[in-house]
Backbone as numpy.savetxt, mean C-alpha at the origin, in Angstrom:
# Nx Ny Nz CAx CAy CAz Cx Cy Cz
36.26 6.05 -15.14 36.83 7.07 -14.29 38.10 6.55 -13.64
38.12 5.32 -13.20 39.30 4.74 -12.58 40.44 4.65 -13.59
40.11 4.38 -14.84 41.13 4.29 -15.88 41.79 5.65 -16.11
40.99 6.71 -16.10 41.54 8.06 -16.28 42.45 8.43 -15.13
42.06 8.07 -13.92 42.90 8.34 -12.74 44.19 7.55 -12.82
44.09 6.30 -13.23 45.29 5.45 -13.36 46.23 6.02 -14.41
45.69 6.48 -15.54 46.52 7.07 -16.59 47.20 8.34 -16.08
46.45 9.15 -15.36 47.01 10.38 -14.81 48.13 10.07 -13.83
47.92 9.09 -12.96 48.95 8.70 -11.99 50.18 8.15 -12.69
49.98 7.35 -13.73 51.11 6.79 -14.48 51.92 7.90 -15.15
51.22 8.87 -15.72 51.91 9.99 -16.36 52.69 10.82 -15.33
52.09 11.04 -14.14 52.78 11.78 -13.09 54.04 11.02 -12.65
53.95 9.71 -12.53 55.09 8.89 -12.12 56.21 8.96 -13.15
55.86 9.02 -14.40 56.85 9.05 -15.47 57.29 10.48 -15.78
56.82 11.43 -15.00 57.13 12.84 -15.21 56.71 13.32 -16.59
55.60 12.77 -17.08 55.05 13.24 -18.35 53.92 14.20 -17.98
54.23 15.47 -17.99 53.23 16.45 -17.58 52.86 17.38 -18.72
53.66 17.37 -19.76 53.40 18.28 -20.87 52.15 17.86 -21.63
51.21 18.78 -21.78 49.99 18.53 -22.55 48.90 17.79 -21.79
49.11 17.55 -20.50 48.12 16.79 -19.73 47.07 17.67 -19.05
47.26 18.96 -19.03 46.32 19.84 -18.35 44.88 19.67 -18.86
44.66 19.65 -20.18 43.28 19.44 -20.63 42.71 18.09 -20.18
43.55 17.07 -20.18 43.09 15.74 -19.75 42.77 15.75 -18.26
43.62 16.40 -17.47 43.37 16.48 -16.03 42.09 17.26 -15.75
41.89 18.34 -16.49 40.68 19.14 -16.29 39.44 18.33 -16.67
39.54 17.61 -17.78 38.42 16.78 -18.21 38.15 15.66 -17.21
39.22 15.06 -16.72 39.08 13.99 -15.72 38.41 14.52 -14.45
38.82 15.71 -14.03 38.23 16.32 -12.84 36.75 16.64 -13.07
36.42 17.14 -14.26 35.03 17.45 -14.59 34.18 16.18 -14.59
34.71 15.10 -15.15 33.99 13.82 -15.15 33.78 13.34 -13.72
34.81 13.45 -12.89 34.69 13.03 -11.49 33.64 13.86 -10.76
33.61 15.16 -11.01 32.61 16.03 -10.37 31.20 15.66 -10.81
31.03 15.48 -12.10 29.69 15.11 -12.60 29.26 13.75 -12.07
30.21 12.82 -12.00 29.89 11.49 -11.48 29.41 11.59 -10.03
30.08 12.43 -9.25 29.69 12.62 -7.85 28.28 13.21 -7.75
27.97 14.19 -8.59 26.64 14.80 -8.60 25.59 13.76 -8.97
25.88 12.97 -10.00 24.92 11.94 -10.43 24.73 10.89 -9.34
25.80 10.52 -8.67 25.70 9.53 -7.59 24.82 10.07 -6.46
24.99 11.34 -6.14 24.18 11.97 -5.09 22.71 12.01 -5.48
22.44 12.41 -6.72 21.05 12.49 -7.20 20.40 11.11 -7.20
21.13 10.11 -7.67 20.58 8.74 -7.71 20.29 8.25 -6.30
21.17 8.54 -5.35 20.95 8.12 -3.96 19.71 8.81 -3.37
19.53 10.09 -3.67 18.35 10.81 -3.19 17.08 10.22 -3.78
17.09 9.92 -5.07 15.92 9.33 -5.72 15.63 7.95 -5.14
16.68 7.19 -4.86 16.51 5.86 -4.28 15.84 5.97 -2.91
16.24 6.96 -2.12 15.63 7.16 -0.80 14.15 7.51 -0.93
13.82 8.34 -1.91 12.41 8.70 -2.13 11.61 7.46 -2.54
12.16 6.66 -3.44 11.47 5.44 -3.90 11.28 4.48 -2.73
12.31 4.32 -1.89 12.20 3.43 -0.73 11.09 3.90 0.21
11.02 5.20 0.42 9.99 5.76 1.29 8.59 5.52 0.72
8.43 5.74 -0.58 7.13 5.53 -1.23 6.75 4.05 -1.17
7.72 3.16 -1.37 7.42 1.72 -1.29 6.96 1.34 0.11
7.58 1.92 1.13 7.18 1.63 2.51 5.76 2.14 2.78
5.45 3.33 2.29 4.10 3.87 2.46 3.08 3.02 1.71
3.44 2.55 0.53 2.55 1.69 -0.24 2.28 0.39 0.50
3.30 -0.18 1.10 3.13 -1.41 1.88 2.17 -1.19 3.05
2.32 -0.05 3.74 1.41 0.26 4.84 -0.02 0.44 4.33
-0.17 1.09 3.19 -1.48 1.28 2.58 -2.11 -0.07 2.23
-1.31 -0.96 1.62 -1.83 -2.28 1.25 -2.23 -3.07 2.48
-1.44 -2.98 3.56 -1.79 -3.68 4.80 -3.11 -3.16 5.36
-3.27 -1.84 5.35 -4.53 -1.25 5.83 -5.70 -1.67 4.95
-5.47 -1.72 3.66 -6.52 -2.13 2.73 -6.94 -3.57 2.99
-5.99 -4.45 3.27 -6.33 -5.84 3.59 -7.17 -5.92 4.86
-6.85 -5.11 5.85 -7.64 -5.10 7.09 -9.07 -4.64 6.81
-9.20 -3.62 5.97 -10.54 -3.12 5.62 -11.32 -4.19 4.85
-10.67 -4.86 3.92 -11.33 -5.93 3.16 -11.82 -7.03 4.10
-10.97 -7.41 5.05 -11.34 -8.45 6.01 -12.55 -8.00 6.84
-12.52 -6.75 7.29 -13.64 -6.21 8.07 -14.93 -6.20 7.25
-14.84 -5.78 6.00 -16.03 -5.76 5.13 -16.56 -7.17 4.87
-15.66 -8.13 4.68 -16.10 -9.52 4.49 -16.82 -10.05 5.72
-16.29 -9.72 6.90 -16.95 -10.14 8.14 -18.31 -9.48 8.27
-18.40 -8.19 7.93 -19.68 -7.48 8.02 -20.69 -8.08 7.05
-20.23 -8.38 5.85 -21.12 -8.97 4.85 -21.62 -10.35 5.30
-20.71 -11.14 5.85 -21.10 -12.47 6.35 -22.13 -12.34 7.47
-21.91 -11.39 8.36 -22.85 -11.16 9.47 -24.21 -10.73 8.94
-24.22 -9.83 7.97 -25.49 -9.37 7.40 -26.23 -10.51 6.71
-25.51 -11.34 5.99 -26.15 -12.47 5.30 -26.74 -13.44 6.32
-25.98 -13.73 7.39 -26.49 -14.68 8.38 -27.69 -14.09 9.12
-27.68 -12.78 9.39 -28.82 -12.16 10.05 -30.03 -12.13 9.13
-29.80 -11.94 7.85 -30.90 -11.95 6.89 -31.51 -13.34 6.82
-30.66 -14.36 6.88 -31.18 -15.73 6.83 -32.00 -16.02 8.09
-31.55 -15.49 9.22 -32.28 -15.71 10.47 -33.62 -14.98 10.44
-33.61 -13.74 10.04 -34.83 -12.96 9.98 -35.62 -13.26 8.72
-34.98 -13.94 7.82 -35.53 -14.33 6.52 -36.21 -13.17 5.83
-37.51 -13.16 5.85 -38.27 -12.19 5.07 -39.06 -11.30 6.02
-38.96 -10.01 5.81 -39.67 -9.06 6.67 -41.18 -9.30 6.60
-41.71 -9.54 5.42 -43.15 -9.78 5.27 -43.59 -11.02 6.03
-42.77 -12.08 5.97 -43.10 -13.30 6.73 -43.09 -13.00 8.23
-42.13 -12.21 8.66 -42.05 -11.87 10.08 -43.29 -11.08 10.50
-43.76 -10.17 9.65 -44.97 -9.39 9.96 -46.18 -10.30 10.02
-46.29 -11.24 9.10 -47.41 -12.17 9.11 -47.39 -13.00 10.39
-46.22 -13.47 10.78 -46.10 -14.26 12.02 -46.49 -13.41 13.24
-46.06 -12.15 13.23 -46.41 -11.25 14.33 -47.93 -11.08 14.41
-48.55 -10.84 13.23 -50.00 -10.63 13.21 -50.73 -11.90 13.66
-50.24 -13.03 13.22 -50.87 -14.29 13.63 -50.79 -14.46 15.14
-49.63 -14.15 15.71 -49.48 -14.25 17.16 -50.39 -13.27 17.89
-50.53 -12.07 17.34 -51.42 -11.09 17.97 -52.86 -11.59 17.97
-53.31 -12.09 16.81 -54.68 -12.60 16.71 -54.87 -13.77 17.66
-53.89 -14.67 17.70 -53.99 -15.83 18.59 -54.04 -15.38 20.04
-53.21 -14.40 20.36 -53.18 -13.89 21.73 -54.51 -13.25 22.11
-55.07 -12.47 21.20 -56.35 -11.82 21.48 -57.45 -12.86 21.62
-57.42 -13.87 20.79 -58.44 -14.93 20.84 -58.37 -15.64 22.18
-57.16 -15.94 22.63 -57.02 -16.62 23.92 -57.46 -15.72 25.08
-57.13 -14.42 24.96 -57.48 -13.48 26.03 -58.98 -13.32 26.17
-59.69 -13.27 25.07 -61.14 -13.05 25.11 -61.90 -14.34 25.31
-61.21 -15.44 25.24 -61.87 -16.72 25.44 -62.67 -17.13 24.24
-62.38 -16.51 23.09 -63.13 -16.83 21.90 -62.59 -18.06 21.23
-63.22 -18.46 20.23 -62.79 -19.57 19.41 -63.14 -20.91 20.01
-64.01 -20.94 20.98 -64.47 -22.21 21.50 -63.52 -22.87 22.44
-62.59 -22.12 22.99 -61.66 -22.74 23.94 -62.17 -22.63 25.33
């Protein structure tokens, strides 16, 4: 495009104007289309930048959720280890109840 403008300017300086109208019209058409394409590309670039920013925010939120889930899982595993087995806990409870009743009634030779 710059070359066409330079050629047009050189021809104007040399007073060579005969037969240049089609070239000037074509040069103007190319310049107009170039401007439209530049505008469209800039608009698309803005949309892409916006989507990239939203994606970054989404990824940051996803990392926070992953961290929260890992902490929850770790907590559940540690609580399971502490409580171990529900059946064992029930057996221990029943044993304590029987022991408590035996002590209360004075049974068992104590």
